[in-house]
C-alpha positions in Angstrom: 0.0 0.0 0.0 1.3 3.4 -1.0 0.6 6.4 1.2 -0.4 9.6 -0.4 1.8 12.7 -0.2 -0.9 14.5 1.7 -1.0 11.8 4.4 2.8 11.8 4.7 2.8 15.6 5.0 0.0 15.6 7.6 1.8 13.0 9.7 5.1 15.0 9.5 3.4 18.2 10.6 1.7 16.4 13.5 5.0 14.9 14.7 6.9 18.2 14.3 4.2 20.1 16.3 4.1 17.4 19.0 7.8 17.4 19.5 7.9 21.2 19.5 5.2 21.5 22.1 7.1 19.1 24.5 10.5 20.8 24.2 11.7 23.4 26.6 13.3 26.4 24.9 14.4 30.0 25.2 14.4 32.9 22.9 14.0 36.7 22.6 10.8 38.7 22.7 9.6 42.3 22.9 7.5 43.6 25.7 4.2 45.0 24.3 2.5 45.8 27.6 3.4 46.0 31.3 0.6 44.8 33.6 0.1 45.8 37.2 0.1 42.2 38.5 3.7 41.3 37.9 3.3 40.2 34.3 4.1 41.5 30.9 2.6 40.8 27.5 5.2 39.9 24.9 5.6 39.4 21.2 7.6 36.3 20.2 8.4 34.7 16.8 5.6 32.3 17.7 3.1 35.2 18.1 1.9 37.2 21.1 1.8 35.8 24.6 -0.3 37.6 27.3 0.4 37.8 31.0 3.8 36.2 31.3 5.3 36.2 34.7 8.7 37.9 35.1 11.6 37.2 37.5 11.9 39.7 40.4 15.3 40.7 39.1 13.5 42.3 36.1 12.0 44.9 38.3 11.4 47.8 35.9 9.9 46.4 32.7 9.1 48.8 29.9 7.3 48.5 26.6 9.7 47.8 23.7 12.3 46.1 26.0 13.9 43.1 24.3 13.8 40.3 26.8 15.1 36.8 27.2 12.2 34.4 27.7 12.0 30.7 28.5 9.2 28.2 27.8 8.9 24.8 29.5 7.6 21.6 28.0 4.1 22.4 29.3 4.0 25.6 27.3 4.4 28.0 30.3 6.5 31.1 29.7 8.7 33.2 32.0 10.6 36.4 31.3 14.1 36.0 32.6 15.2 39.6 32.1 15.9 42.5 29.7 19.0 42.6 27.4 21.4 45.5 27.9 
């Protein structure tokens, strides 16, 4: 039995997405809003993420700050701090 190209492509996309979701990673983002509850909204290459907790060492966040962010395997984000 020969699998169609569409089925092969669909399986490959599913596997890639599954592995990507379960992998911890870090990257850069831009702060788009500072919230009063200790969180910031960020813009990442994956898209916008709202209400991300920040480390206490990043005590004075500002809109347009470029920040280092981490994402764990469950998909939770944290802002580690701003770049100089």
